[in-house]
N, C-alpha and C positions, 0 to 999 in steps of 0.2 A: 504494500500500500504506500509506504514511504517513497519507494522508487517512482511510482506512478505520479505522485504529487511533485516530486523533484523534477521529473521530466516535463510535467505541465508548466511548472514555474519557469524552467530554463527555456522551454519552447516558446512561451509567451514573451519572455525577455528577448529572445532572438528575433521574434517577429517585430517587436517594438524597436529593436536596434536598427534594423534596415528595412524601413517600409517600402514596399513596391508601389510605385505610382504608374498607373496606365495613362496614356495620353487620351484625353476625352475625344469622343467621336465628334466630327463636325455636325453641328446642329443647324437645321434650317429654321426659317422664321415661321413655319406653319403653326407651331404651337406656342410661340412666344407670348401671345396674349393670354394664355392659361396660367403662366407663371414660370419661374426658373426651374429647369430640370425636366420639363415635359418634352416628350418626343412623339412624333406622329407614327401611328401604326400604318405600315405601307399599304396603299390601296384603299384607305379609309380616311374619314375626317376625324377619327378618334385619336385623342392624345393620352399618353400614359406616363406616369412617373412612378418609379420604384425606388424606395429608399430603405435603408436598414442600418442597424448598429449592433455591435457585439461588445460585451464587457466581460472581462475576467479580472479577478482580484485575488491575491493570496497574501495572508497575514501570518507571520511566524512569531510565536511568543513562547512563554514558558509552558503553556498547555498544548503546544504542538502547532501544526500548520492548519489554518482554516482557509477554505476557498469559497468564493462566490462567483457564479457565472450567470450570464443572462444575455438576452438579445431581443431584438424587435425587427420586424420587417413590415413595410406598409406598401400598398399599391393604391394609387389614385388614378381613376379613369374618367375622362371627361369627353363629352361629344356634344356637338350642336345638332339638334334635330329640328324638324318642322314645327314641333310643339314647344321648342325652347331648349335651353341647356339641360343635359342629363349628366349626373355625376354618381360614380360608385367609389366607395372608399372602404378598404379593409386594412386592419392593423392586427398583427399577431405578436404576442409577447410570451417569452418563456424564460425560466430560470429563477434565480434567487437574487435578491438585492434590496436596496433601499426603495421604499414606495415613492419617495420624492423624485426618483429618477424616471418615473413613468410619465 
């Protein structure tokens, strides 16, 4: 069990030491009126934004190592129809953590 925790801690530290940054894809202006981060679904007038976050924390003290992990992913879909704008939004959260982070 201790080895697994140590590997988790060192793995998270290694990820934080050298973050990989991908070049953002060129965005067209078709969804700029919906807000930042929206991209158009090819062949439709629908705009989609997918966002997420992952959190890992490890505390070491006299009572051992304590870990907390969590994450969230959200999808926002917007489209203009003949009846007006339509929006769908879903957010999923998992893990343990401080409720104030939600």
